[in-house]
N, C-alpha and C positions, 0 to 999 in steps of 0.2 A: 465207647471210644469210636470215633469215625476212622474207618480204614480205607474206604473206597468211594470214589466219585464216578458215577455213571452219567454219561452225557449223550444227548441227541446231537445229530450233525446239522441238518438243515434248519436254518433260522434260529439256531441255538449257538453253534460255534461259527457257522458260515452264513454269509449273506446270499442265500440261494435266489431269492426273488430279485435282488439287485442284479445278480449274474444273468438271470433269465431276461430281465429288461434290457440290459446292455447287449446281450447276445441277439435279442430280437431286433434291436435297432440296427445292428450290423447286418443281420440276415435280410431284413426288409430292404435295406439299401442295395444289397447284392441281388436280391430277387427282382427289384425294379429294373436292373440292367439286363438280367437274363430273361425275364418274362414281363415285358412292358404292359401287357393287357391285364395282368394280375393286380387285384387290390391287395397289395402285400401287407398293409397294416391289418386289414380284416383277417387275412390268412394267419398272420402272426398271433393275434389275440386268440383265434379259435384253435390254433395249433397248441398253444400252451394249455388251454382248457382240455384239449384232447389228450395230451400225454399225461395229464393228471386224471384221466378217465372220467371227465365231466361231460363228454359228448357220446358216450356209449349208447345212451338211449336214442340218439339221433341216427347212429350207425350201428345197428344190431350185429352186423357181421364182424365188428371188432371184438365182440365178446369171445368169439372163437379163437382169437389170437392172443388172449391174455397171458398165455404161458410162454409166448415168444415175443419179448418186448421189441426186439429189432423188427420183426415182421409187422407187429402192431403199429409201430410208428411209421414205417414205410407205407403201409396201407392207409393210415390216417392222412398222411401228406397227399397221397393220390386222391383220396375222397374229398379233401378240402379244395384241391385244384378242380376236381370235377364239378363241385357245386358252383364254381365260377365259370364253368363251361370250357375248361382247359383239360385236355387229355394229357396224361403224364406217363412216360415210360417208366418201368420199374427201376431202371438204372438211374434215371433222373431223380426219382424219389430217394434213392440211396445217397446220391450226391448231395441233395438238399439236407438230408438228415446229418450227413457227415459235416457239412458246412456249419450247421447250427451247433453240433456237438463241439466242434473245434472252437467256435466263438465262445460258447458257454464255459468251457473249461479254461480258456484264456482269461475269462472274467471272474472265475470262481475263486473266492478267497475268504480267509477268516474275517470276522468282524474286527474292528480296531482293538488292539491290545490283548486279544485272546491268546496269542502265542505266549506273551509274558505271563499271563495268568496261569496257563497250563504248566509252564516251567515252575512257577512257585508252588502250585498245588501238587505237582508230581514229586516235590521234595518231601512231602508228608503223606501222600495218599496214592493208592493204586488208581490209575485213571483208565476207564473203559468207555468206548463209544458203542451205543446201540442205535443203529439207523435202519429205518424201514425203507423199502423200495427195492426195485429189481437190480440185479448185479449189473445189468446193462448201463444204468445211470449212476449207481452208487460207487462202484469201484473206480471209475474215472474221477469222480469227485475226491475220493480218498487219496488217489495218486496226485491230483492237482495241488493239494495242500500238503502232500507228504505226511499224511496224518499219522502213519505208524511211527514216525519219529517223535511225536508229541504225546502219545498215549501208550498204555501197556497192552491193550488188546482192543480189537474191533469186531463187532458182530453185525453182519449185514442181514436184515430180515429176509431178503430174497434168497439167501442161502440156507435158511432155517425152515423147519417144518411149519413154524408159526411166526408171525410178526408181532410187534407191540400192538395192542395191549396184552397179548397172551402171557400167561404166567410163566410158561416154559422158557421164554426168551430172557426174562428177568432172572429166573433161576439159573440159567446158564451163565449169565453175567456174574451173579454172586459166586458161583462155583469157580469161575476163572479168577475172580478177585480174591477168593479164599476168605470170605467173610459172610456174616449173617445179614439179614435184611436190616436189622437195627444198627448195623455198623457201616451202612452205605447211605448215599443220598443220590437221587436221580434228578437230572436237570433236562427240561425239554419245553418245547413251545406248544405241542399238541395236547389239549386237555384230555381228549379221548384216548390217545395212544400213550402219551408219556405220564400224565398225572394220574389218570384212572388206573393205568397199568401198574405204576409204582405203588399206588395205594392198595390195590388188590394183592400185591406181593409183600405188603407190609414195609415198604421202603419209603422214608421221608422224601419230599420232593421240593424242587424249585421250579415254579412255572414262569416261563418267559412269555409275556403276553402284552396286550394293549389294555388301557383302562376300559375301553368300550366293551371288549370281549369279556374282561373280568366282571364287569358290572352286569352283564347279561347272563352270566353263568350261575345257575341255581345250585351247583355243587362245588363252588369255588373253595369251600372249606376243606376239600380233599387235598388241596395243595398246602404243604407245610409253610412255604414261603412263596411270595409273588413279586416278580420284578418286571419292569417295563423296558429294560435294556440289557443286552448281554454283558455290558460293562459292570452290572451289579451282581453278576453270578458269584464271583470270587468272594466278595464281601459277605454274602449270605451263607456261603459254605463255611467260611471262617467263623461266622457267628454260630452256625449250627454245631460245628466241632467244639466250640467253647462251651455251649450249653449242654451238650452231651457229656462232656468231660466233667462239668460241674455236677450234673445229675449222678454220674458214676461215683464221684467223690463223696457226695452226700449219702448215697446208698451204702457206701462202705463204712 
């Protein structure tokens, strides 16, 4: 019997990439006014790569700031300005970061119809969110959509000893949900973090992905279900619940 639904946050429940794009558009427009000599579009693209830790090999000094996300991002901004020949005061970097964060959270929202799905699912199952990422970025996202009003518990990887795909974080979720691995299902978009992590914990899963990523994945069989849109999540959970119930009835 299905008792709990575990959910990822970014790109599963919420349109994070869309929020990033919208925030960057607003930020680059603001930067053009404040710093006319800056190639703001180039800065924006590299900044997003940077805060997803994709530029650490170019800026080794950032490695030493990984434990302090705020300091990491402020220094990243300064370095990206420096590569365009612009010296930036620390206070200016703080202001730019705050501007982006404000824009991003104003744009951060659920995918269409997710709230209604959560309401319906919560009538039957315990709902929990397991999200990777630093407290610096994840807690504001959680507040932006008032997530605690939609689910029963939230686990932020940055507050735990280990993040997904570590077994420990899935075990904590099962403990909070009060059920076993075979009584839960996990939904997420990251194959490495969500699907492999759930598989290693013995939890069935729903993989939210694109056809091209699915076709290129040699271990796609690890996902119990595969969907190409968040709008398909509820349907697959309902199908899984029915199939588990049928199997239970047959075994009895």
